[in-house]
Each structure stands twice: as C-alpha cells, then as structure tokens.
PDB file with one MODEL, atoms N, CA, C and O in Angstrom:
MODEL        1
ATOM      1  N   MET A   1      -5.655  -2.369 -21.629  1.00  0.00           N
ATOM      2  CA  MET A   1      -5.712  -3.716 -21.067  1.00  0.00           C
ATOM      3  C   MET A   1      -7.162  -4.295 -20.909  1.00  0.00           C
ATOM      4  O   MET A   1      -8.007  -3.604 -20.339  1.00  0.00           O
ATOM      5  N   ASP A   2      -7.457  -5.446 -21.358  1.00  0.00           N
ATOM      6  CA  ASP A   2      -8.697  -6.063 -21.207  1.00  0.00           C
ATOM      7  C   ASP A   2      -9.045  -6.471 -19.653  1.00  0.00           C
ATOM      8  O   ASP A   2      -8.190  -6.911 -18.885  1.00  0.00           O
ATOM      9  N   ASN A   3     -10.245  -6.289 -19.344  1.00  0.00           N
ATOM     10  CA  ASN A   3     -10.612  -6.671 -18.096  1.00  0.00           C
ATOM     11  C   ASN A   3     -10.728  -8.152 -17.997  1.00  0.00           C
ATOM     12  O   ASN A   3     -11.676  -8.704 -18.555  1.00  0.00           O
ATOM     13  N   PRO A   4      -9.799  -8.881 -17.302  1.00  0.00           N
ATOM     14  CA  PRO A   4      -9.854 -10.430 -17.194  1.00  0.00           C
ATOM     15  C   PRO A   4     -11.149 -10.881 -16.640  1.00  0.00           C
ATOM     16  O   PRO A   4     -11.618 -11.946 -17.042  1.00  0.00           O
ATOM     17  N   PHE A   5     -11.812 -10.128 -15.696  1.00  0.00           N
ATOM     18  CA  PHE A   5     -13.016 -10.666 -15.078  1.00  0.00           C
ATOM     19  C   PHE A   5     -14.159 -10.788 -16.104  1.00  0.00           C
ATOM     20  O   PHE A   5     -15.075 -11.586 -15.906  1.00  0.00           O
ATOM     21  N   LYS A   6     -14.118 -10.051 -17.137  1.00  0.00           N
ATOM     22  CA  LYS A   6     -15.271 -10.144 -18.151  1.00  0.00           C
ATOM     23  C   LYS A   6     -15.160 -11.333 -18.898  1.00  0.00           C
ATOM     24  O   LYS A   6     -16.155 -11.772 -19.474  1.00  0.00           O
ATOM     25  N   LYS A   7     -13.977 -11.960 -18.967  1.00  0.00           N
ATOM     26  CA  LYS A   7     -13.771 -13.200 -19.809  1.00  0.00           C
ATOM     27  C   LYS A   7     -14.242 -14.481 -18.932  1.00  0.00           C
ATOM     28  O   LYS A   7     -14.377 -15.591 -19.448  1.00  0.00           O
ATOM     29  N   ILE A   8     -14.460 -14.244 -17.659  1.00  0.00           N
ATOM     30  CA  ILE A   8     -14.904 -15.312 -16.797  1.00  0.00           C
ATOM     31  C   ILE A   8     -16.409 -15.625 -16.846  1.00  0.00           C
ATOM     32  O   ILE A   8     -17.134 -14.639 -16.717  1.00  0.00           O
ATOM     33  N   ILE A   9     -16.974 -16.739 -16.998  1.00  0.00           N
ATOM     34  CA  ILE A   9     -18.280 -17.204 -17.070  1.00  0.00           C
ATOM     35  C   ILE A   9     -18.695 -17.299 -15.637  1.00  0.00           C
ATOM     36  O   ILE A   9     -17.864 -17.737 -14.841  1.00  0.00           O
ATOM     37  N   ASN A  10     -19.788 -16.971 -15.240  1.00  0.00           N
ATOM     38  CA  ASN A  10     -20.425 -16.900 -13.809  1.00  0.00           C
ATOM     39  C   ASN A  10     -20.287 -18.243 -13.154  1.00  0.00           C
ATOM     40  O   ASN A  10     -20.091 -18.330 -11.942  1.00  0.00           O
ATOM     41  N   ASN A  11     -20.386 -19.281 -13.929  1.00  0.00           N
ATOM     42  CA  ASN A  11     -20.347 -20.647 -13.270  1.00  0.00           C
ATOM     43  C   ASN A  11     -18.987 -21.193 -13.029  1.00  0.00           C
ATOM     44  O   ASN A  11     -18.813 -22.155 -12.281  1.00  0.00           O
ATOM     45  N   GLU A  12     -18.085 -20.630 -13.616  1.00  0.00           N
ATOM     46  CA  GLU A  12     -16.572 -20.990 -13.610  1.00  0.00           C
ATOM     47  C   GLU A  12     -15.745 -20.525 -12.414  1.00  0.00           C
ATOM     48  O   GLU A  12     -16.069 -19.430 -11.954  1.00  0.00           O
ATOM     49  N   LYS A  13     -14.865 -21.084 -11.909  1.00  0.00           N
ATOM     50  CA  LYS A  13     -14.024 -20.666 -10.860  1.00  0.00           C
ATOM     51  C   LYS A  13     -12.979 -19.570 -11.599  1.00  0.00           C
ATOM     52  O   LYS A  13     -12.720 -19.553 -12.802  1.00  0.00           O
ATOM     53  N   LEU A  14     -12.515 -18.778 -10.707  1.00  0.00           N
ATOM     54  CA  LEU A  14     -11.451 -17.843 -11.139  1.00  0.00           C
ATOM     55  C   LEU A  14     -10.090 -18.545 -11.413  1.00  0.00           C
ATOM     56  O   LEU A  14      -9.639 -19.303 -10.554  1.00  0.00           O
ATOM     57  N   PRO A  15      -9.483 -18.347 -12.461  1.00  0.00           N
ATOM     58  CA  PRO A  15      -8.168 -19.048 -12.777  1.00  0.00           C
ATOM     59  C   PRO A  15      -7.115 -18.554 -11.663  1.00  0.00           C
ATOM     60  O   PRO A  15      -7.150 -17.434 -11.153  1.00  0.00           O
ATOM     61  N   GLU A  16      -6.306 -19.416 -11.404  1.00  0.00           N
ATOM     62  CA  GLU A  16      -5.194 -19.120 -10.290  1.00  0.00           C
ATOM     63  C   GLU A  16      -4.317 -18.017 -10.800  1.00  0.00           C
ATOM     64  O   GLU A  16      -3.779 -17.275  -9.978  1.00  0.00           O
ATOM     65  N   SER A  17      -4.119 -17.838 -12.136  1.00  0.00           N
ATOM     66  CA  SER A  17      -3.172 -16.900 -12.698  1.00  0.00           C
ATOM     67  C   SER A  17      -3.727 -15.551 -12.393  1.00  0.00           C
ATOM     68  O   SER A  17      -2.984 -14.666 -11.968  1.00  0.00           O
ATOM     69  N   VAL A  18      -5.080 -15.340 -12.604  1.00  0.00           N
ATOM     70  CA  VAL A  18      -5.712 -14.180 -12.483  1.00  0.00           C
ATOM     71  C   VAL A  18      -5.724 -13.806 -10.860  1.00  0.00           C
ATOM     72  O   VAL A  18      -5.438 -12.673 -10.475  1.00  0.00           O
ATOM     73  N   LYS A  19      -6.029 -14.713 -10.096  1.00  0.00           N
ATOM     74  CA  LYS A  19      -5.962 -14.596  -8.631  1.00  0.00           C
ATOM     75  C   LYS A  19      -4.622 -14.061  -8.261  1.00  0.00           C
ATOM     76  O   LYS A  19      -4.515 -13.013  -7.624  1.00  0.00           O
ATOM     77  N   GLY A  20      -3.619 -14.751  -8.643  1.00  0.00           N
ATOM     78  CA  GLY A  20      -2.246 -14.311  -8.254  1.00  0.00           C
ATOM     79  C   GLY A  20      -1.853 -12.925  -8.699  1.00  0.00           C
ATOM     80  O   GLY A  20      -1.102 -12.220  -8.026  1.00  0.00           O
ATOM     81  N   LYS A  21      -2.432 -12.510  -9.971  1.00  0.00           N
ATOM     82  CA  LYS A  21      -2.140 -11.168 -10.474  1.00  0.00           C
ATOM     83  C   LYS A  21      -2.816 -10.119  -9.648  1.00  0.00           C
ATOM     84  O   LYS A  21      -2.216  -9.115  -9.266  1.00  0.00           O
ATOM     85  N   VAL A  22      -4.094 -10.367  -9.372  1.00  0.00           N
ATOM     86  CA  VAL A  22      -4.879  -9.396  -8.428  1.00  0.00           C
ATOM     87  C   VAL A  22      -4.238  -9.395  -6.974  1.00  0.00           C
ATOM     88  O   VAL A  22      -4.292  -8.351  -6.324  1.00  0.00           O
ATOM     89  N   MET A  23      -3.690 -10.422  -6.487  1.00  0.00           N
ATOM     90  CA  MET A  23      -3.158 -10.376  -5.134  1.00  0.00           C
ATOM     91  C   MET A  23      -1.819  -9.596  -5.132  1.00  0.00           C
ATOM     92  O   MET A  23      -1.493  -8.882  -4.184  1.00  0.00           O
ATOM     93  N   GLU A  24      -1.041  -9.773  -6.267  1.00  0.00           N
ATOM     94  CA  GLU A  24       0.197  -8.950  -6.398  1.00  0.00           C
ATOM     95  C   GLU A  24      -0.075  -7.524  -6.575  1.00  0.00           C
ATOM     96  O   GLU A  24       0.648  -6.669  -6.063  1.00  0.00           O
ATOM     97  N   ASP A  25      -1.095  -7.247  -7.284  1.00  0.00           N
ATOM     98  CA  ASP A  25      -1.504  -5.713  -7.466  1.00  0.00           C
ATOM     99  C   ASP A  25      -1.872  -5.227  -6.035  1.00  0.00           C
ATOM    100  O   ASP A  25      -1.379  -4.162  -5.662  1.00  0.00           O
ATOM    101  N   VAL A  26      -2.636  -5.867  -5.259  1.00  0.00           N
ATOM    102  CA  VAL A  26      -3.137  -5.517  -3.963  1.00  0.00           C
ATOM    103  C   VAL A  26      -1.872  -5.208  -2.980  1.00  0.00           C
ATOM    104  O   VAL A  26      -1.780  -4.248  -2.215  1.00  0.00           O
ATOM    105  N   ASP A  27      -0.974  -6.191  -3.173  1.00  0.00           N
ATOM    106  CA  ASP A  27       0.262  -6.195  -2.214  1.00  0.00           C
ATOM    107  C   ASP A  27       1.158  -4.878  -2.606  1.00  0.00           C
ATOM    108  O   ASP A  27       1.715  -4.240  -1.713  1.00  0.00           O
ATOM    109  N   ILE A  28       1.271  -4.501  -3.989  1.00  0.00           N
ATOM    110  CA  ILE A  28       1.853  -3.406  -4.359  1.00  0.00           C
ATOM    111  C   ILE A  28       1.279  -2.076  -3.837  1.00  0.00           C
ATOM    112  O   ILE A  28       1.954  -1.153  -3.381  1.00  0.00           O
ATOM    113  N   ILE A  29      -0.082  -2.106  -3.970  1.00  0.00           N
ATOM    114  CA  ILE A  29      -0.740  -0.944  -3.496  1.00  0.00           C
ATOM    115  C   ILE A  29      -0.571  -0.671  -1.982  1.00  0.00           C
ATOM    116  O   ILE A  29      -0.432   0.457  -1.510  1.00  0.00           O
ATOM    117  N   LYS A  30      -0.602  -1.977  -1.171  1.00  0.00           N
ATOM    118  CA  LYS A  30      -0.484  -1.756   0.242  1.00  0.00           C
ATOM    119  C   LYS A  30       0.949  -1.454   0.547  1.00  0.00           C
ATOM    120  O   LYS A  30       1.150  -0.763   1.545  1.00  0.00           O
ATOM    121  N   LEU A  31       1.950  -1.849  -0.133  1.00  0.00           N
ATOM    122  CA  LEU A  31       3.313  -1.354   0.086  1.00  0.00           C
ATOM    123  C   LEU A  31       3.521   0.182  -0.282  1.00  0.00           C
ATOM    124  O   LEU A  31       4.250   0.901   0.402  1.00  0.00           O
ATOM    125  N   SER A  32       2.873   0.615  -1.342  1.00  0.00           N
ATOM    126  CA  SER A  32       2.936   2.016  -1.753  1.00  0.00           C
ATOM    127  C   SER A  32       2.337   2.865  -0.543  1.00  0.00           C
ATOM    128  O   SER A  32       2.922   3.859  -0.114  1.00  0.00           O
ATOM    129  N   LEU A  33       1.211   2.435  -0.059  1.00  0.00           N
ATOM    130  CA  LEU A  33       0.521   3.215   0.990  1.00  0.00           C
ATOM    131  C   LEU A  33       1.472   3.117   2.276  1.00  0.00           C
ATOM    132  O   LEU A  33       1.682   4.182   2.856  1.00  0.00           O
ATOM    133  N   ASP A  34       1.998   2.099   2.723  1.00  0.00           N
ATOM    134  CA  ASP A  34       2.823   2.068   3.792  1.00  0.00           C
ATOM    135  C   ASP A  34       4.178   2.937   3.629  1.00  0.00           C
ATOM    136  O   ASP A  34       4.706   3.554   4.554  1.00  0.00           O
ATOM    137  N   ILE A  35       4.642   2.883   2.328  1.00  0.00           N
ATOM    138  CA  ILE A  35       5.863   3.814   2.296  1.00  0.00           C
ATOM    139  C   ILE A  35       5.575   5.228   2.322  1.00  0.00           C
ATOM    140  O   ILE A  35       6.366   6.031   2.817  1.00  0.00           O
ATOM    141  N   ALA A  36       4.313   5.612   1.731  1.00  0.00           N
ATOM    142  CA  ALA A  36       3.805   6.939   1.773  1.00  0.00           C
ATOM    143  C   ALA A  36       3.619   7.377   3.159  1.00  0.00           C
ATOM    144  O   ALA A  36       3.961   8.503   3.521  1.00  0.00           O
ATOM    145  N   ASP A  37       3.049   6.460   3.993  1.00  0.00           N
ATOM    146  CA  ASP A  37       2.733   6.804   5.299  1.00  0.00           C
ATOM    147  C   ASP A  37       3.959   6.958   6.202  1.00  0.00           C
ATOM    148  O   ASP A  37       3.977   7.721   7.168  1.00  0.00           O
ATOM    149  N   LEU A  38       4.931   6.222   5.843  1.00  0.00           N
ATOM    150  CA  LEU A  38       6.315   6.308   6.517  1.00  0.00           C
ATOM    151  C   LEU A  38       6.946   7.668   6.331  1.00  0.00           C
ATOM    152  O   LEU A  38       7.327   8.338   7.290  1.00  0.00           O
ATOM    153  N   PHE A  39       7.049   8.070   5.041  1.00  0.00           N
ATOM    154  CA  PHE A  39       7.663   9.337   4.715  1.00  0.00           C
ATOM    155  C   PHE A  39       6.916  10.580   4.780  1.00  0.00           C
ATOM    156  O   PHE A  39       7.501  11.642   4.997  1.00  0.00           O
ATOM    157  N   MET A  40       5.571  10.512   4.592  1.00  0.00           N
ATOM    158  CA  MET A  40       4.775  11.774   4.618  1.00  0.00           C
ATOM    159  C   MET A  40       4.228  11.959   6.071  1.00  0.00           C
ATOM    160  O   MET A  40       3.874  13.097   6.375  1.00  0.00           O
ATOM    161  N   ILE A  41       4.135  11.098   6.874  1.00  0.00           N
ATOM    162  CA  ILE A  41       3.389  11.284   8.137  1.00  0.00           C
ATOM    163  C   ILE A  41       4.262  10.904   9.366  1.00  0.00           C
ATOM    164  O   ILE A  41       4.312  11.694  10.308  1.00  0.00           O
ATOM    165  N   LYS A  42       4.999   9.657   9.409  1.00  0.00           N
ATOM    166  CA  LYS A  42       5.648   9.176  10.539  1.00  0.00           C
ATOM    167  C   LYS A  42       6.921   9.873  10.666  1.00  0.00           C
ATOM    168  O   LYS A  42       7.256  10.287  11.776  1.00  0.00           O
ATOM    169  N   TYR A  43       7.654  10.044   9.662  1.00  0.00           N
ATOM    170  CA  TYR A  43       9.093  10.632   9.649  1.00  0.00           C
ATOM    171  C   TYR A  43       8.998  12.110  10.120  1.00  0.00           C
ATOM    172  O   TYR A  43       9.726  12.516  11.027  1.00  0.00           O
ATOM    173  N   PRO A  44       8.090  12.916   9.493  1.00  0.00           N
ATOM    174  CA  PRO A  44       8.074  14.403   9.832  1.00  0.00           C
ATOM    175  C   PRO A  44       7.548  14.434  11.306  1.00  0.00           C
ATOM    176  O   PRO A  44       8.045  15.257  12.074  1.00  0.00           O
ATOM    177  N   ASP A  45       6.640  13.643  11.712  1.00  0.00           N
ATOM    178  CA  ASP A  45       6.227  13.648  13.064  1.00  0.00           C
ATOM    179  C   ASP A  45       7.449  13.409  14.047  1.00  0.00           C
ATOM    180  O   ASP A  45       7.664  14.130  15.021  1.00  0.00           O
ATOM    181  N   THR A  46       8.142  12.436  13.727  1.00  0.00           N
ATOM    182  CA  THR A  46       9.293  12.016  14.515  1.00  0.00           C
ATOM    183  C   THR A  46      10.231  13.137  14.572  1.00  0.00           C
ATOM    184  O   THR A  46      10.699  13.438  15.669  1.00  0.00           O
ATOM    185  N   LEU A  47      10.583  13.831  13.462  1.00  0.00           N
ATOM    186  CA  LEU A  47      11.629  14.950  13.384  1.00  0.00           C
ATOM    187  C   LEU A  47      10.877  16.115  14.342  1.00  0.00           C
ATOM    188  O   LEU A  47      11.522  16.747  15.179  1.00  0.00           O
ATOM    189  N   THR A  48       9.600  16.301  14.146  1.00  0.00           N
ATOM    190  CA  THR A  48       9.126  17.416  14.982  1.00  0.00           C
ATOM    191  C   THR A  48       9.156  16.940  16.531  1.00  0.00           C
ATOM    192  O   THR A  48       9.471  17.793  17.360  1.00  0.00           O
ATOM    193  N   ASP A  49       8.894  15.825  16.906  1.00  0.00           N
ATOM    194  CA  ASP A  49       9.018  15.432  18.240  1.00  0.00           C
ATOM    195  C   ASP A  49      10.498  15.597  18.825  1.00  0.00           C
ATOM    196  O   ASP A  49      10.691  16.040  19.957  1.00  0.00           O
ATOM    197  N   ILE A  50      11.463  15.232  18.018  1.00  0.00           N
ATOM    198  CA  ILE A  50      12.830  15.358  18.421  1.00  0.00           C
ATOM    199  C   ILE A  50      13.226  16.786  18.620  1.00  0.00           C
ATOM    200  O   ILE A  50      13.814  17.124  19.647  1.00  0.00           O
ATOM    201  N   LEU A  51      12.938  17.595  17.716  1.00  0.00           N
ATOM    202  CA  LEU A  51      13.163  19.092  17.662  1.00  0.00           C
ATOM    203  C   LEU A  51      12.585  19.885  18.870  1.00  0.00           C
ATOM    204  O   LEU A  51      13.202  20.755  19.485  1.00  0.00           O
ATOM    205  N   ASN A  52      11.251  19.444  19.140  1.00  0.00           N
ATOM    206  CA  ASN A  52      10.682  19.881  20.348  1.00  0.00           C
ATOM    207  C   ASN A  52      11.299  19.544  21.614  1.00  0.00           C
ATOM    208  O   ASN A  52      11.418  20.358  22.530  1.00  0.00           O
ATOM    209  N   LEU A  53      11.736  18.204  21.669  1.00  0.00           N
ATOM    210  CA  LEU A  53      12.446  17.794  22.933  1.00  0.00           C
ATOM    211  C   LEU A  53      13.742  18.561  23.063  1.00  0.00           C
ATOM    212  O   LEU A  53      14.167  18.789  24.195  1.00  0.00           O
ATOM    213  N   LYS A  54      14.367  18.955  22.062  1.00  0.00           N
ATOM    214  CA  LYS A  54      15.611  19.685  22.076  1.00  0.00           C
ATOM    215  C   LYS A  54      15.488  21.021  22.586  1.00  0.00           C
ATOM    216  O   LYS A  54      16.314  21.516  23.352  1.00  0.00           O
ATOM    217  N   ASP A  55      14.303  21.700  22.100  1.00  0.00           N
ATOM    218  CA  ASP A  55      13.916  22.941  22.486  1.00  0.00           C
ATOM    219  C   ASP A  55      13.564  23.028  23.947  1.00  0.00           C
ATOM    220  O   ASP A  55      13.870  24.023  24.603  1.00  0.00           O
ATOM    221  N   LYS A  56      12.934  22.013  24.459  1.00  0.00           N
ATOM    222  CA  LYS A  56      12.613  21.948  25.908  1.00  0.00           C
ATOM    223  C   LYS A  56      13.858  21.828  26.738  1.00  0.00           C
ATOM    224  O   LYS A  56      13.848  22.388  27.834  1.00  0.00           O
ATOM    225  N   ASP A  57      14.919  21.177  26.364  1.00  0.00           N
ATOM    226  CA  ASP A  57      16.110  20.998  27.088  1.00  0.00           C
ATOM    227  C   ASP A  57      16.867  22.402  27.195  1.00  0.00           C
ATOM    228  O   ASP A  57      17.478  22.691  28.224  1.00  0.00           O
ATOM    229  N   GLU A  58      16.813  23.189  26.191  1.00  0.00           N
ATOM    230  CA  GLU A  58      17.505  24.454  26.384  1.00  0.00           C
ATOM    231  C   GLU A  58      16.720  25.439  27.173  1.00  0.00           C
ATOM    232  O   GLU A  58      17.187  26.552  27.411  1.00  0.00           O
TER     233      GLU A  58
ENDMDL
END
C-alpha cells in the first residue's frame, strides 16, 4: 500500500478522506488494546481476587 502522506504537498491541507481513514485506524488500535487489556489483565485479576476471597472464607 502506498503511503498517502507522501502524495500531499507541504502547502496543501490533508484531504478529509485520509484524515478519516487515519482516525478509523487509530480507533481500531485503541479498541484492540482495550480488549486485550480486558481479557489479559483485568479478567484474570478479577478471577484471582474472587478465588482468594473464597479461600479466606473457608
């Protein structure tokens, strides 16, 4: 894929279509990071906390 930023002349504004595509890509990356954080860090921590509370009650 060609780099769309190389097609832009320094004095011109960035086309809205390119801005939109970049923002969509950033949003997808943020969503991926949030999902990974949820399932790789927060969910196991929650399970560990629950199991530790159950062990303390016994």
